[in-house]
N, C-alpha and C positions, 0 to 999 in steps of 0.2 A: 706337411708335418713331419717331425722326426720324433720317433719313439725311442726314448732313453731307457735302458734296462739295467738291472743289477748284473755286474759281472759274474758274480757267483752263481746264481740260480736263473738268470735271464727274466726275473720278475720286473714287470714295467714300474717305472718310477714316475716318469712324467713326459707327456707330449709337448713339444715345443715348436713353434712357428719357424719355418725356414724362409730364406729370403732369395729373391731372383736376381736377374742381371739388372733390371731397373733399380732395385733396391740398392746393389752395389754401386751403381753410378751416382745415386743420390748421396751416398756416403762418401764417396770420393770427391764429389763437388763440395759437400759440406766441409770436409777437411781442408780442401784446397782454398776455400773461400776464407776460413778463419785463419790459416796460415799466411794468406797473402795480406791480411790486415794487421799490419805490425801494431797498430794501437790496441788490438785485442789481446796482444801476448801478455801473459801473466809474468809478473816479476818474480825472481827467485824466491823471495820471502813468502810470497803467496803460494807458490808451488810447495814450499816446505810445509807451510801451514796445512794444505790440503793432504799432503802425504802423512803428516802426523795425525790429522783427524781420521784418514782412512785407516792407518794402523789402529786406532782406537775402536773404530767401528768393526774391524775384522776381529779384534779381541773379544768383543761382545757377541760374536757369532763363531766363536772358536769350536765350540762343541758341534754346531751345525756343519761347518766346513769339514771337520774330521770325519762325522759319519758319512757326509756326501761323497767324500773321496773314497771311503771304504765301500760305499755301494756301488757308485757308477764306475769307479776305477779298479775295485777289487784289492785295494791295498790294505792290509791287516790294519785295524784301528790304532794299535799302538804306534805304527809307522806313520799312519795318517795324522795323528796328533802331533807328531814331530814334523811332518810337513807343513801343517797348518802354523806352527809356531815359528818355522822357518820363513814362512811367506810373510808373516807379520813382521819379523825381524828384518826381512829383505825390504819392506817398504821403509822402515826407519833407515836402513842402510843408504837407500837411494836419497832420502832426505839429508843424510849426514854428509853424503859425498858432495853435495852442492857447495860445501864449505871449501872443499879442494879443487873444485873445477874451475880453473882460471888459465889465462893466457900467460904470456912472459914478454919480457923486454927483448927486442932484437937489437944487437948491438950496431950502432952507427958510428961514424967518425973513424972507422978502421982504414978507410982510403980517402984520398982528397975528394973523390965524387961523392962520398957519403957524408961528408962534413957538414955540420950545421943542422942535422936532422935527429929526430927522435922517433922511434918506432916501437909499437907493441902490438901484440895479437890479443884478440878477445874471441870467446867461444860463442858460436851461434848454433841454434838447432838446425839440424840437417834437413829437416822437411817432413813430409808424410811418411810414417812408419808402417809397413804391413808386417803384422806378426802372425805367423802360422804355427801353431803349436802341436804338442803331443799328448797322448793319453796317460802317460805313466805317472806324471806329477801334475794332475789337472789344476792345481792351484798354484804351486810354487813356480812352475814354469811360466804361467801367465804373469806372475809377479815379476820374473826375470826379464820379461819381454816389454811389460807395459809400465811398470814403475820407472825404469830409466827414461823412457819416452816422456812420461809426465814430468819427471825431474828436469829434464833438459829442455822441455817446452815444445816437443814435437807431437803434432796430432797423431793418433794411433788407431789403426783398425785391426782389430784381433780376431782371428779365426781359430777357435778351439777345435780339438779332435772331435769328430762326429760321434765317437763313442762316449765322450766325457765332457759334454759342453755345459754342464750345470754349474760347476764351481767358478768357471770363466764368468758366465752371465750374472751370477750372484755378485762376483767380485766388481765387474763393471757397474752394476747397480749401486755398489757402496762407493765407488769411485765418484758417481755423480751426487750421491748424498753427501760425499765429503766437501763438494763444492766446486768440483771441476766441471765446467760447462759440457754438455754432451757432445758437442762437435769435437771436443779434444780427445775424447776416447769412446770409440764406438765398436760394438761387437758385430760379428758377421757369421751367420750359420747358413751357408749356401745351400740351395736346392739340389745342386750337383757339384761334384769335385772340380769340373772344369772352370767354375767360378773362382776357385782358389788360385788357380793358375791365372785367371784374368786379373785378380786382385794383385798378385805378386809381380805381375809383368806389365802393369799399367805405367805409362810414362810419367805420371803424376807422383808415383812412389819414389821417394829418395832413399829409402832403406828397408831391405827385407831381412827380417829375422825369422829364420826357419829351424825348427827342431823336428826332426823325424828320419825317415830312411834316407840313405845315401842315394839311392836310385831317384827319389823324387827331388831331393835337395840340389843335386848337381843338374838335373834337367831343369828345374826352375832357374838356377844360376846361369844356365847357358841361354836362357830367354830373356833375361832381364833387359830393360830398356837402357840405352847408353847413359852413363852417369849414375845409375841406381847402385848403391853400395849394398853389400850383404854380409850376413854371418850365417854360417850354416853348422849346425850341431847335429851330427849323426851318431853312429856307434862304432863299437870295436869288438874284438875278440879277446878281452882283456887277460893278459898273462900275469901269473904270480910265480915267482922262483922261490922255493923253499930249500936253502942251503943246509948242509949237514950240521952247521953250527946253531941252526934255528932252535929256539925254546919251544918244545912241542906242547908244553904245559900252558903256554899263553897265546899260541898262534891259531888253534883250531877255531876258537870262538869267532875272531875277526874273519877268518877266511869263510866260515860258514855264512856269516852275515853278508860278506862281500859277494857270495855266490848265489845266495837264496833270498836276499832282500827284494821284496815285492815280486817274489816268484821268478827272479832273474830278469825282470823286465826293466832294466836299467842299462844305460848306454855304456857304462864302465863296470858293468857286473863281472866279477871274476869267472872266467870260463875255462881257461887252460892253466892248469897247475903243474909246474916242472919241479919234480921232487928228487933230491939227491939219492942215489942208489942206496947208499948206506943206511937211510932212515925211512926208505919208502914203505916198507911194511908196517913199521911202527906208526908212521904218519897215517897211512891209509886206513889202519884198523881205527884209530882215534877219530878221524873225520868221518868215517861211515857210522861209527857208534852214535856221533853227535847228530848226523843228518837223520838218523833213524828216529831219533826223539823229537824232531821237529814237528809241531803241532799244525797239521794242515787242514783247512776247511773255511768256514764261514768268516770272511774278513771283518765282519761287524762285531764279532765276539772279542773280548778283551784279551783272551790267552791265545789267539791264533798267531802263528809265526809266519806261515806261507799261505797266501790266498790263491785265487784262480788265476788264469790267464785272462786276457781281455775279452776273447771271443772263442767260441768253439772251434773256428777254423784255425786260429793260432794253437789251440790245444792239440788239434789233428797234426799240424805241422811239427810241432816239437816232438810229438810222440813218434812221427815217422823218422825224423832224424835220429832218435834215440835207437829205434829198430834198426836202421840202416847201419849205424855204428857197431851194433852188436853183431849184425850179419857180416860185417866186414872184419871181425875178429876182435873187437873190444869186449872186455869182460864187464857184465854188470853186476856191480857190487851191492846196490841197493836202489829201490825205487823203479820208475819205469812204467808203472801201472796207472791206469786211468781211474781217477776216483770219482769224477762227474763229468758233465759235458764240458766243462772248462777247467777242471782241476786235475793235476798230475801230481803223483808221488814225487818228492824231491829224489834227484837222481845222482849217483856217482857211478862214471865209467872209469875204467883204466885201460891205457895203451891203445886207444882208437888209432886207426891208420892215419897217416898225414893228409890223405885225400878225403877222409870222412868230412861231412859238413860241419860237424861239431868241433873239428880240428881247425877249420878254415873259414867259417861264416858265424856271424853273430846269432846264437840259438834264441836269445831273448826268452829264456824259459828256465825252470828250476833244475838245471843240470850242469854239473862240471865234470871235467876229464882230468885225469892224472897222468902224467907222462914221467917216466924215469929218465935221469941223466946222470953222467959221471963227471963230465968236464963243464965248469961254468960257463965258459965261452961257448960251448955247444949249446946250452940251454939258451943263453942270450940270443944266439943266432936263430934258434927255433922261434923264440918269442918275437923276434924282430921279422920273421920270414913272410908275413902277410902284408898286403897293401893297406890295411887299416892300421891306424896308431892313435891311441888316446891315452888312458892311464894305466900304469903297471905297478907291480909290487916286487920287492925282494925281502923276504924273511931270513935274517942271519943276525948272530950275535958277533960274528967276526966282522969288525969294521972294515977291513980291507976288501972282503968279499961284498960288503953292502955297498961301498963306495964304487967299486969297480963296476957292478951291475947298474948302480945308478947312473954312472958316467956313460955306459954303453947301450942301455935299454932305449929303443927308438920310441919315445913317448913324450907327451907334452907334461907329464907329471909322473915322477917315480915315487912311490911311497915305500919307506923303510919300516918294516914291521907294522904296517897298517894295510887294510885291504885296498884293492884297485877302486872300490866304490866310495872312498873317502872324499867328502866334499863340504866346505863351508861356502856360503854364497858371496863372500868378498874375494875369494881367491880366484886367480886366472883359470878358466875351464875351457879346454879347446881340444878338438880333434885335429890331428895332423893327416897330411895325405888325403886319402879317401874319406877319412872319418870327420873332415869339417873344414871350415874355412872362418878365419878370424878367431877371437878370443871372447869367450863368455865370461860370466861374473858381473855382478851389478856395476861396480865401478868401471870395468872395462867396456861394458856395453854402453854406459853413458858416454864415454869417450869416443866411441863409434857413432854415436847418434849427434854428434856435434861436429862443426867444421870450424877451422880457424879463420879469422878474417884479420889481416894486418892493417893498422892505421899508421900512417906516417905524416908527421908534421915537420915542415921546413921553417926554420927561424930566418926572418927576414932582417 
């Protein structure tokens, strides 16, 4: 049995059954059998109808999902409501995208050897999908992994994070209620983590969707069976550059949201802020004043802005990184105190050493660091100096500065006057280098979960 607890106060929520290796084998066999029988494949219009019904069922449980996300994951209720709304829209997005998922004509007759032929491609589901998810968006991440599989006609076995399985299990139940046969979407809560690796690396898996740490993701990637495709979404140490031309009246709020949304437990959470020396004092004063006003506490309350970290162990780690940075010479401008077993005060540091962990590793906690700069290219070089690369930001009213930074920042996306954490669910979302492999976002995932088949006809 797995005991699921509230992230905030560790109070028990529910016990759920875990599954052993035999259960995993049954699920793999079930998925393999249903996919092998092409007569059982659902037509696109049937999949669209299921997804539309699923979205409606989710709307009926909107309040339940939002409160459950707040309880099991510790995300403040206002943000949990946003996550639920996004998840519902994501299901619609997957259904909508089927109108655009198509092959194309391959030109023939371009040489004598190709004369008298007509060729075109069609899209086929790639096969069984293994989806291994993370705790920080326990419903929306599941939607990003499962809804594309349903839309494209791939059987999917989804393993939620052990700390936040409830939203996933409720979602899968609604999938079946919406009319998808159980064989096409199965959840898996393993008795031990080794079974997650067994799922990911089984030769019957055609596609691995992994969201989590780089260490685990790249390890699983290295163990995949020949022919298995994958998409890995890890994290970064997201940089934001604040130019001297930035409008300080408008940028503090988005930067605070970027740094402290879900207590910084977001893979593109703003962590390193490079501020031009001419405005650093004014900027820092404004940022610290706003961070001090953040309402930190019980995520199930409607006015909470910053909730807990997912476990006491994570709170211990983040606190130790802050202490290390201060001992190494950084100034603690606000925060840093432990408020409960899992809750930390939102923290602002200035001028940590380059080798401090907060300067070079993803803290995944409610802390940001400010660094001074005088030359834009120096700030860009420092922003680009780590092996991780995901989303970044430039705040500037000077268009030349904004475009120069956007052109030179090593990132999959550069936000101009928006935080590094900005995302809508239909845009490409990808880590580069250590930060990931492949491109997320519902339409892009649907593309990855299909493969082209060319059909050629010869005229007699």
